[in-house]
C-alpha positions in Angstrom: 48.9 -115.2 245.9 49.5 -115.1 242.2 50.2 -118.8 242.2 47.0 -119.5 244.0 45.0 -117.2 241.7 45.8 -119.3 238.6 44.3 -122.5 240.1 40.6 -121.6 240.4 40.7 -119.6 237.1 42.2 -122.6 235.2 40.3 -125.4 237.0 36.7 -124.2 237.5 35.7 -123.9 233.8 36.5 -127.6 233.5 35.0 -128.7 236.8 31.8 -130.8 237.1 29.4 -130.0 240.0 27.1 -132.8 241.0 23.9 -131.9 242.8 22.1 -135.2 243.6 21.7 -136.9 240.3 22.1 -133.7 238.3 25.6 -133.0 236.9 26.3 -129.4 236.0 29.3 -128.8 233.7 30.9 -125.4 234.0 32.5 -125.6 230.6 32.3 -122.5 228.6 33.3 -121.6 225.0 36.2 -119.7 226.5 37.5 -122.7 228.4 40.8 -122.7 226.6 41.2 -118.9 227.4 40.6 -119.7 231.1 43.3 -122.4 231.0 45.7 -120.0 229.3 45.0 -117.3 231.8 45.4 -119.7 234.7 48.7 -121.1 233.4 50.1 -117.6 232.8 49.2 -116.5 236.3 51.0 -119.6 237.7 54.1 -118.8 235.5 54.0 -115.1 236.6 53.9 -116.2 240.2 56.9 -118.4 239.8 58.7 -115.6 237.9 58.1 -113.1 240.8 59.4 -115.7 243.2 62.6 -116.7 241.4 63.3 -113.5 239.4 62.4 -110.5 241.6 64.0 -108.1 239.2 60.9 -108.3 236.9 58.4 -108.0 239.8 56.8 -104.8 238.5 56.2 -106.2 235.0 54.9 -109.4 236.5 52.7 -107.6 238.9 51.1 -105.4 236.2 50.6 -108.4 233.9 49.0 -110.3 236.9 46.5 -107.4 237.5 45.7 -107.3 233.8 45.2 -111.1 233.5 43.0 -110.9 236.7 40.8 -108.3 235.1 40.6 -110.2 231.8 39.5 -113.3 233.7 36.3 -111.7 234.8 34.5 -112.0 231.5 36.5 -115.0 230.2 36.6 -117.4 233.2 33.3 -117.6 235.0 33.7 -114.3 236.8 37.4 -114.9 237.4 37.0 -118.3 239.1 33.9 -117.1 241.0 35.8 -114.0 242.1 38.3 -116.1 244.1 41.0 -116.1 241.4 40.2 -112.6 240.4 40.7 -111.2 244.0 43.9 -113.3 244.5 45.3 -112.0 241.2 44.6 -108.4 242.1 46.1 -108.6 245.6 49.1 -110.6 244.4 49.8 -108.2 241.5 49.4 -105.2 243.7 51.7 -106.6 246.3 54.3 -107.4 243.6 54.2 -103.9 242.2 54.5 -102.3 245.7 57.2 -104.6 247.0 60.7 -103.2 247.1 63.7 -105.2 248.3 65.2 -104.1 251.6 68.6 -102.4 251.8 71.4 -104.4 253.3 72.6 -102.7 256.5 75.8 -100.7 256.0 78.8 -101.8 258.0 79.1 -99.6 261.1 82.6 -98.3 261.8 84.0 -99.3 265.2 83.8 -96.7 267.9 87.1 -94.9 268.3 88.1 -94.8 272.0 90.6 -92.0 271.4 94.3 -92.2 271.2 96.0 -95.0 273.0 97.8 -93.9 276.2 101.5 -93.7 275.7 104.2 -93.0 278.2 104.5 -89.4 277.2 107.7 -87.4 277.4 107.7 -87.2 281.2 106.7 -90.9 281.8 103.2 -90.3 283.2 100.5 -92.7 282.0 97.0 -91.3 281.5 97.9 -87.7 281.8 95.2 -85.2 280.8 95.7 -83.5 277.5 96.1 -79.7 277.1 92.3 -79.3 276.8 91.5 -81.3 279.9 90.3 -84.4 277.9 91.4 -87.7 279.4 91.3 -89.8 276.2 87.7 -91.1 276.9 84.8 -90.8 274.6 85.1 -88.0 272.0 82.5 -85.3 272.1 79.6 -85.8 269.6 80.0 -84.0 266.3 77.7 -81.1 265.7 74.9 -81.4 263.2 76.2 -80.9 259.7 79.8 -81.5 260.5 80.2 -83.5 257.3 77.8 -83.3 254.3 77.3 -87.1 254.3 76.2 -87.1 257.9 73.5 -84.4 257.4 71.9 -85.9 254.3 71.6 -89.4 252.9 70.2 -90.0 249.4 68.8 -86.5 249.2 66.9 -86.8 252.5 67.6 -84.5 255.4 67.2 -85.5 258.9 65.0 -83.4 261.2 66.0 -81.9 264.4 
């Protein structure tokens, strides 16, 4: 959106509108300021795209340039460039990269059956467990299971 915001802000002050035989030039005394704002918005949009580390700075700069374009560049490119700059900058500031999913440990199926001392395979253990699925751990069995990054799970 920031890339698109720079186009109307930079182009419209230099555009000619023809109404029949009447040509209306949109040039203002701040035409060079409009061109600079438009080019900076395009550069900031490319910076957000290729260097996401500076997304907050680029987003704030985009919002400020969009606000400056209101008085400088024909109401911010007839409000089109202004609104695109505000939304693009706001989305850049609010965007946070997603976390990579952590590797899940393989489920442990319990101890492998061995022949045992008396030669029986699959004999039940002393507590009656037959080596199947282990019982689920109780809540809070380990500190890292109960909280993650300072957040506690509910229930």
